[in-house]
N, C-alpha and C positions, 0 to 999 in steps of 0.2 A: 360516631353514631352507629346504631344497629342497622345494617343494610340487608342482612339475610339470616333467616332461621330455617334450618333443615331439621325435620322431625321424622323419626322412624319408629313405629311400634310403640307409641305412647298412647295408652288407653284406646280410644276409638280411632285415633289417627294412625293409619297404616304407613303412609308416606305423604309428606307435604313439604314443599319448598316455597317459603314465603319471603317475598322481597318487600322491604320497607324503604320509605323515602324520607327526605327532609320534611319538616313541618309536622302537621297533625295526621297521624295514621289512626284510623278508626276501624274497629272490628265489631261487626254486628252479625246477627243470626238468630235463629229460633232458640228458645230455651232448650238446653240439653244438646245443642249441636256440637259443642266442644270449645266454646270461647275460652273458658277457664283453663282448658287443657293447654292452650297455647301459652298462657301465663305460667302454668306449672312447668312447661318445658323450658321456658326462659329461666325460671327459678332454678331448675335442675342444672342447667349449663353454667349458672352463676355460683354453683357450689352450695346451694341451699339443700336442706335435708330432703331426701327423696327415699322412696321405698320401692320394693319389688312389685308392690301393687300397681305401680304406674305402667308396668310392662303389659302390652296388649295381650289379651287372652290367646293362648296358643303359640306365642312367640317365646324364644329363648332369651332374647335380649332386646333392649331399646337403645336408641342412639339419638343424640341431639347435638347440633353444632350451630354456633352463632358467629357471624362475621361482622366485624366492626371496622369502620374506616374513619379517617379524619380524627384520629385520637387527640385528646387534649395533651398539653405539655405535662400536666400532672400525671395522666395515665401512662404516658411514655416513660416518664421518670420512674414511676412505680414499677413498671414492667422491667426496666433496666436494673433496678435494685433487686428484683426477684431473679435476675439472671436470664431474662428472655429479651427477644428483639421483635419489633414489628416491621417486617419488610415492606418497604414502600408505604408505610403508614397503615398497613392492614393487619388486623389481629383476628385469629380464628380460635375460638374456644370450643372444645368438644368433650362430651362425656357419654360413656356407654354404661348401661345398667344391665347386669345379667341376672337370670333367675336364681343363680347361686348366691347372689348378694355382692359379687365382686364389681367394683367400679374401675373403669379405665378412663383416665382424664388426660387431655393433651392441651397444650398452649402452642399454637403454630406448629403442630405436628410433633412437638417434643413432649415427652412424658411429664405429667404434672400430678399433683394431688388435689383432692376435693377442696382442701383448705386453701390451696394456691388459687383455684378458680374463684373462691369466695373473696380472697384478698384483692385480686385485681378487679373483681366484679363490683366492688364498692366504688371504684373510680369510673365505672362505665354506665351503670343503670341504677336508678332509684325507683323502686316499685311501691306504689300505694295500693295495697290490697283492700278487699272488701271489709276485712276485720280491723283495718288500721284506725277506723273511726273510734274504735273502743279505746284507743290511746288517750283520746280527749276525756274519756270518763275516768282515767286513772291520773290523779293529781301528781303522783310521784314521777310521771314521765313529762310533765309540762316543762320542767327545767331543761330538758333535752333540747326542746325547740329554741329556747332562748340562747343556750350555749352554741347551737348550730349557727345562729346569726351573729353571735358575739365574737367569733374568731379568737377563742381563748384556749385552743387545744394545747399550746405550749405551756401556757400559765397553769392550766389544769394538771398537766403532766408533772410539772415541777412541784405543785402543791401536793399531789398524790404521793410523790416520793417522800416528802416531809411527813405526810400523814401516816404512811406505812412505817416509817422509822419511829414515829411517836407511839403507834400502837404496839410495836415490838418492845419498846422500852416499858410501856405500861404493863404488858403481859409479863415481862421479866420481873418487874416490881411486884406484881400480883403473886407470882410463883415464889418469890423470895420472902413475901410477907406471911410466913407460916406462923403457927402458934408458937409462942416463945418457949413454953415448956417442952414442946417437941424438939425445938432447936437445941435446947440445953441437953435433952436426953440424947440426941444424936451426937453432940459434942463429947459427952461422957463415954459413949460407946466407941466412937472413933479414937478417943484418947487411949482407952484400954487396948484396943486392937493394935494401934500403932506401937504402943509400949511393948506389947507382947511380941510383935514381929521384930522390932528393933533389938530387943533383948536377946532374941533367938539368934541374931547375927547370921542369917542364912547365907550359905554359899552355894552357888549353882553347881550341881553334880555331887554334892556331898552325900546325899542319901544313898546313891548307888555305890559310892566309894566305901562308906561305912558298912553297908550291907556285905560287901565283899570281904572287908577286914573282919567283921564278926564271924563270917563263915569260916575264915581261916583259924580264928582263935577257938571257935567251938570244936574244931577238928585238929587241934594242935598235937595231940598224942599220936594220931595217925600220921600227921605230916612229919613229926619228929622221928618216928620209927622209919618212915620211908627215906627221909633225908639221911638218917644214920646209915642205912643200908647202902645208900648211894655213895656216901663218903668213904665207907669201908671199901666199896668196890673201886673207888678212885685212889684212896690213900693207903689202903691195906691195914693190917693190924699185926698183933704179935705172931700170928700163925701164918698168914699169907701175905704176899706182896700185892699191892694194889695196881690198878691200871697205870697210874702215874709213874710208879717205879719201873714197871715193865716197859712203858713207852719211853722213859728216859734212857733205859738200857738200849733199846732198839735204836733210838736217835743217835746215841753215842757210837754204836757199832757201825751204823750206816755212814756216819760222818767220817769215821776212821777209814772205812773202805773207800770212800769217795776220793781219798788222797791218792789212791792208786788207780781208781776208775772214775774218770770225770763225769761219765754219764749218770752216776748216782748222786750228783750234787742236787739235782731237783728233788729227788726222793728225800734226801737229807733235810733240805729246807722245809719240805711239807711236814716231815715228822717233827721238826722243831716247832713249826706253827701249831700243829695239833697239840703238842705238849703244852705250849703257852695257853692255848684255848682251854684245855682241861684244867690247868692250874687256876685260871680265872673262874671257871665253873665251880671248882672246889671251894674257892674263897666265898663265892656267892652263897653256896649251900651252908657254909659255916656261919655267915652273917644272918641268913634266914633262920637258922637254929637259935642264934643269939636273940633275934627279934621276938621269936615266939615265947621265949622264957624271960624277956626283959622286964615286962610290967604285968604282974598277975592281976592288977585291978583294971587293966585296960578294957577288958570285956564288959565289965559293969558300966564303965563310962560310955561305951558305944551303945549298950542297950538303952541307957537313959536318954542319950541324944536321939537315937532312932525313935524312941517312944515319943519324944517331944515333936520331932518332925512329922511323925504319923498323925498326931493330934492336930497340928497346925495345917497339914494337908487337907484334913477333913473340913476345916473351917475356912481356909483361904485359897485353896487351889491344889490341884493334883501334882503340880511340879514346883520346883524352886522358882522358876521363871514366873509362874502364875501368882505365887505368894508374894514375890517382890513387886509385881505389877499391882497387886491389891494394896500393898503398903504405899506405893506411890500415889495411887488414886485416893486412898484414905487421907494421906497427908494434904493433898490438894483440897479435898472437900473440907477438912478441918480448918484449913487456912481460910477458905471462903466463909465458913460459918463463924469463925472467930473474928473475921474482918467484916462481919455483917453490917455493923453500924456505918463503917466507912463506905462500904460498897453501896449501901442503900442511899447514903447521902449523895454519892456520885451519880447514881441512877436518877434520883429525884432532881438533881441539878440538870442532868441531861434531858429529863422529861420536861422540865419547865422551859428550858431553852428551845426545845423542839416545838412545844405548844405555842410559845410566843412567835416563833418563826412561821409555823403553820397558820396560826390565827391571822397574822398580818397578811400572809399570802391570800388566805381566804377572804379577808376584808377587801383587799384590792380587787379580787375577782367579783365580789359582791357589788362593789361600786360600779364596775363595768356592766354587770347584769342590770342594775337599776336603770342605767341610761338606756341600755338596749331594750329593756321592758317597755319604756315609754315610746320609743320609736316603733317597736313591734306592735304595741297596742293600737297606735294610730294607723299604722299600715294595714293591719288586719281589719280594723273597722271600715276603712275605705274600700278594701276588697269585698267585704261582706255587703257593704252598701251597694256596690256594683252588682252583686249576686242577689239583689232584691231582698236584702235584709237591712234596710236603711235605719231602722229604729234600734238595732242591736248595739248595745254598749258593752265593750270588753274591758274588764278590770283585771289586774294581776295582783293578787294578794301576796305580799312579800314578807315573810317572817324570818327572823334569825333563830337558828336552832344550834344544838351542840355540833361540834366539829364532826363531819362525816366524810365519806369518800368524795363528795361533791362540794364540800366547803361548809359554809354556815347558813346557806339559803334554803328555804322551803318556799316554792312557788306554786300557786294554783290559779288557773284561769277561772274567772267568774264572769257570767254574762247576764245581761238584762235584755229580754227580747221585746219588751213593751215600755213605752215612755212612762216615767214615774215609778217604775219598779226598781228596787235595789238589786244590784248584781248578786247572783247566787251561783253555787258550784254548777259546772256544766252538766254533771250527771243528773242534777235535779231539774234542769230547765229545758235543755235542748231536745228536740225531736230528731228522728232519723234524718229527715231532709235537712234540718238545720245543721246537724253534725257533719253531713256530707259537704255542705257549702262552706262551713267553718273550716273543715280540714283542707278544702281546696284553697280557701283564702290563705291559710297558714302555709300551705305548700307553695303558693304563689310568692308569698313574701320571702320564704326561705330560699326559693330558687335563685334569688338575686345574689345570694352568697354561696350557692351550691356549685361545685366544680364538675358535677356529673352532667354529661351531655344528653342523656336520654331519660325522660320521665315516663313512667307507665302508670296509668290510672285504671284500675280494674273496677268497673261499675261505680264510678264516682257519682252517678246520677241516682243512687239509692234514695228513695223517699221524695224525689222532686219531679216536677212535670211542668208543662205549659211554659209561661214566660220565664220562670226561674231556670228551666232547662236551657232555654235560649241563651240566658246570661252565662250559664256554665259553659256552653259551647263557645261563646265569644271569648270567655276567659281562657279556655284551653287553646283557642286559636291564637290569642295574644302570647301565651306562654311558648307556643311552637315557633314564634318568630325568632327566638333566641336559642332554642334548643329543640331537639326532636321529642315529640310527644306521641305515645301510643295510648289509646283509650278503648276499653271495652264498654259498650253502652247499649241500652235498650231504648234510648230516646232519639227520635228522628231529628229534633231540634239540635241535638249535639252532633249527630252523624252528618248533618248537612254541612258542617264546617270542615269536613275532612279534606286534606290535600291528597290523601291516598285511602280509599275506602275498600276494606277487605271483607268479603262476605264468607261466613262459615256455615256450611250446610252439611247435612248427613243423609245418607241413604242406606237401605238395607238390601243385601244380596245374599242369598243362601243362608239366611238366619245370622248373618254377620253385619255389623254396623261399620260404615266407612264414612269418615269426615273429610271434607275437602275445604281448602281455603283458596278463594279466588279473588283477584282484584276486579273491581267493577268499573265499567266505563260509564259515561253520562246516562245512557238509557238504563243500564243496570242499577245505577244509583237511584234513579227515579222509581223503578220497580221496588227496590228494597225499602226506600223511605215510605213508599205507599203501603207496603206490607206492614211496616212498623206502625204506621198511622191507622190503617184500616183493618188489619188482621188478614185472615186467609183470603177473604173475598176482596180482591183489589178492584176498586171502582175508578172510573175516570175522574171522579171528584177527588179521590185520594191521590191520584197521579198529579192532578193539577196542584193540589196542596203541596205535594213533594217538590214540584218544580218551583213553586213559590218559596219554599224553604231554601232550596239550593240557590235561587237567585238572590234572596235576602242575605244569605251567608257570603256570597261573592261580593256583595256591595258594601260589606262591613270594612 
């Protein structure tokens, strides 16, 4: 349960340290004093959406922390799954908001994210805000209440997995079901492209290799002239000896000399090696000259091949790798298109199997909902009767619809507020006060299956007064026997049932508004209830009435 809430620089609250107890905690105060700010602060520390506008005027940052004790087993398990621990069963959540928009969140002093606060918050507090009554006006949300009571979370999760797979296959079928003429046109195009690329027999690196060979052939006269000069220099001609002849003579002479001077053996070996190296070079030059003159039609072949590769590069990719990748993808797409009938048959069979499985799963969920609906209807009617709506009849219209993310059910709450009238949609019948009591009745029924230990009702008394408010107070008091309840109210009849009554007041100093939250003792409660009953001028009669309300609440 929530034991402490610390607020700093949230709207008109500069600093406030609020202690909560077991049972029913009631917050009262004049309109505008800041009761809703306390709820906003709780929402903020539970990871709900907050804005910089919450920060007190003139402050750079705001801070909220909430302390929880006696955590449920489910909350402790969830905390452990998130990687956190509750020392001695205590959990502290905190969140700071800066004017720059930065959030700093912590769980038991360890860094956390806003989403982590929200994740654990769902296991700690359930807040019924002033606008939640509008949920009853929206039929699409009615099924949520039934599912909360039905305990079908695992079944719904399994069903939704099937439904997502079904939708995926249906989308694949839809995308595959293109116009037949377009499919045939694409097959013709891919067939032409694949044939063109396969006939080209592209080899990686050949464009650069052919370009180099073409460059050599285009300059073969220059190359031949230079090679000839090099060969004459090496081999000599009729007029002069070449380098090979002279090197051979030198090698022979040094070798002869080394017979008498052993220190020349190294020089002799090196000259021999140089001679062999120059002989190899001479043979390479001779081979190169032969290659240049070998095939006079080679240049034309190269030009044609380069022209083909140039055209293909413009169509299928700048490199051989890209063109070959295009070929591979085209072959795969063509296979898919030509296997269209087979693939479609497989998809259709998969779709039918998934639909059958999903529908059966949804049907099982629907049967559970039908049973829960009847129990829910009777329980809510009994609670509403207690809340002075004895003639109200609740009906739940249950229609089967096409498969959707929630199954095959469409549920809508219908009510009849007067005997003899047929039940009609809530949005057309219920008044504000009836909606408030109906929501309280529903929350009461749902609380029996709810694992959350703290319930917060923000102005549940909207549109009600008198004896109806007294019944709402009794109902909140009953709820607080099994779990902690926090309630913001304007009704003295409800506030009288508080186990812990907190008074929210404001005062102005130096043109600044300051809000304070203070627990009330018995005398303070009498004064506050008298204020609610009688207004600003508190009379002895109002005080006596307040004492009667407190005494009546204690006797319940």
